[in-house]
N, C-alpha and C positions, 0 to 999 in steps of 0.2 A: 073779921075776915080775909083770910087769907091770899095772897093772890100767888096763883101757878102758872107756869110756863108748861104745856104739853106739848112735845114736838110728835107729830104723828095723829091727832086725833080725832082723826075724822073716820077712820075703818078700825075695827080689831080689838084687840086689847085695848090700844088709846079712845079708841071712841067708847067705850065703855067704862074708862078713868074719866073721861071727862063728863057723859053722863050722870056718873055716881058722885062727883065731886062738886059740878055745877052748884047745886040747890044750896051751898053752903060758902061755897068761894070766889073767888074772882076769878074765871079762868082766862087765860092767852094761847089758843092755839093756833101753832103754825104747821101749815101741813100744806101739799101740792093741792089739796080738794077740800073746799067748804063743807063742814058737817052738816049733815040735816038737820039737824037740832040747832031750834035760834033758844035764845034766854038772854034776860037783862044783864045775868054775870058774866056773858060769853063774848069775847071778843075774835075775831080770826085774822090772821094772816097769811094769805096764798104766798106760797114760798118752796121753791125744793132746796132743801135743806144741804144740799151737795151741790147745788150752783150757784144758788145767790147768797144777797148780802141778808143776811138777819138781821128784822126789823128792830130800832131800837124803843127800849122800854126804860122805865123809869122807875119803877119798881118791883119785885120780884120776892117772893121768901120761897119757893120750892120750884125744882124742875123735874120732870118727868120726860126722859128722852126713850120714846118708842117705838121707832123704825128697827126693822128686823128684814132678815130674809130666810128663807126656805130653800137653799140651791142641794140640791140632794143628786149628785151624781158620782160611779165610780170614778176615781181616782186617775183612769186612761183616759176619761169624758171630759175632767176637768182643765181649762185650760186656767195659763195663769191670770188671766184678765177675770176669770170668776172668782181665784182668790181675790183681788185687788177689787174687786166692785163689793163682795160681801164687808173686805175690812173697811172702806170707804163708807159702807151705809152703817155700821154696827160701830165704828169703833173712831172713824173720822169726825161721822158728823155729831157723835157724842162729845169729841174735843170740840171741835168747833163753837155748840153749843155752850157747853161749860166754858172756855176762855171770853166769849163775847159778854155773857153775863155773870162772869164771878165776882166784875166791881157791883153791882148791885146787888149780886146776892149776900156777899157778905154783910151788907149791912139791912137784910131783910129781921124778918120775925122768927129767932130759932129756925134757921135754912136749911134747909136741906136738899138731896137732890136722889132719885131713884132710877136706875137703868134696867138694861135684862141681857140675861145671859139664855142660857139654855140647860137642859139636864145631860144634853149631849157633849160637854165639857166633860165630865163626872162619867160617863157609861158611854163606853167603846161602841158605836155602833156604823155598817157600814154605809157608805154614801155619804158620810156626814162630815168630812175633814174639811172642807173649805170655812163652812159655818161654824163649826165646833172650834176651826183656829181662830175665827174672828172674835167670835163670844167668849174662848180662853183670855183674848185680848180686854177684853171689858170686864173681866175678873180681875185683871190685873189692873187695872185704872183702877177699880174699884178700891182693892188694900191699897194703891201707892194713894190715891188722891184721900183716900178718908184716914191718913196718916198725913199729909202736908197739909190738909187744911182743918186738922182739928186744933182746937176746942171749937170754930166757928161755926164749920157745916159740917153737915153729916152726910152720906154717900153711903149705898147700900145697893144691893140688885136681888133682881128675883130671877129663879131661873126655873120656866116651867116646862112642864111637859106639854105632850102634843093640846092645844084649845083649840078650839070649836068655833074658830074665824075664816076669813077669807083665806089668808096667808096657808093654813094648812086645810083647804078644800082638797087638794089633790090626795091627801092621806086620810081624807075622810070622804071619797068621793061615792061608795055605794054602803049599801049593808053589810056585804061579807069583811070589807075593810074596819069598818066601824066596829063591826064583832071582832074581828082579832086585835085592832089596837087595843080596846077595851080588856080583852084576855090578858093581853100582855101584861097588863098594871095590876099589881097586887090587891091595889082597892077596887078594882073593876070597874074603871071609870077614868074618862082621861076630862079637861077642863074645860068649865065653864069662863069667858072671859072675864065675867063678874067677879069670878072667884081670885080672880087676878088683879081685880083692880080693888077689890076688899085690902087684899096685901099690900098692895100701893097706899092705899089712903093712910093706912094703918102705921106704916114707915116714915109718912111725911106726918103723922100724927106726934103730939107730945106723949103719948103713950109710948112711943117709939124712943126718946131722948137719949138713952142712953146705948145706941144702937147705932154703929158706923163701921164699914169698912166689911160689911158680912153680907155672901151670897145665900138667900135663901131657896132651897128646892121645894119646889111645888110639883112633887113627880107622882103625885099616886101612888108609892110605894115603889114604882119601875127601879130606882138607883138606890133605896133605902134597903129591900127585902128582897131576898129571895127564899120564893113560896112552891 
């Protein structure tokens, strides 16, 4: 039974990951809010990743860093603090987590890390300047650390398109917007959090033992196809 740290497992994709993994793995969730799920395999620490000291943990095999942001504004309305805040939550929080747990992760059983990017790093979209800049840094981190930590630790990222979570609720707030977003994607759908959780589970598993330094687009075709 693997020991997995999930940062941000109380909501959204993180919560779907927690629910998916907790039956067969020991899960340590670190987030500001306690998950509603209770399970014998789940340990929770209440912590604000950007402010608080991370808890000391004795053993870990994998880390999943889930916190993110959707801060969509035209460049004329974005403040420098918007860029700083998006960078803090998407990049600095991930770096803080990896640095804290790297010594024990190196001792883990086939250790691995999964981070999250966005399709907006590959597809230019209006109003995404801040989040695209921050997530592009995440992708750079994956490439650099994938090389630096090989062959001991694998690190990959998932770059999802719109996913049906609280974070994306403003984009899916009515039927008209849901229909518009659905039609924009060549596969005529957007993502369910469980789909993203399944991809993360694969990347953590022995089935992905030859994969590191990669960013996987879960884009429902919006980046890959022009139809």
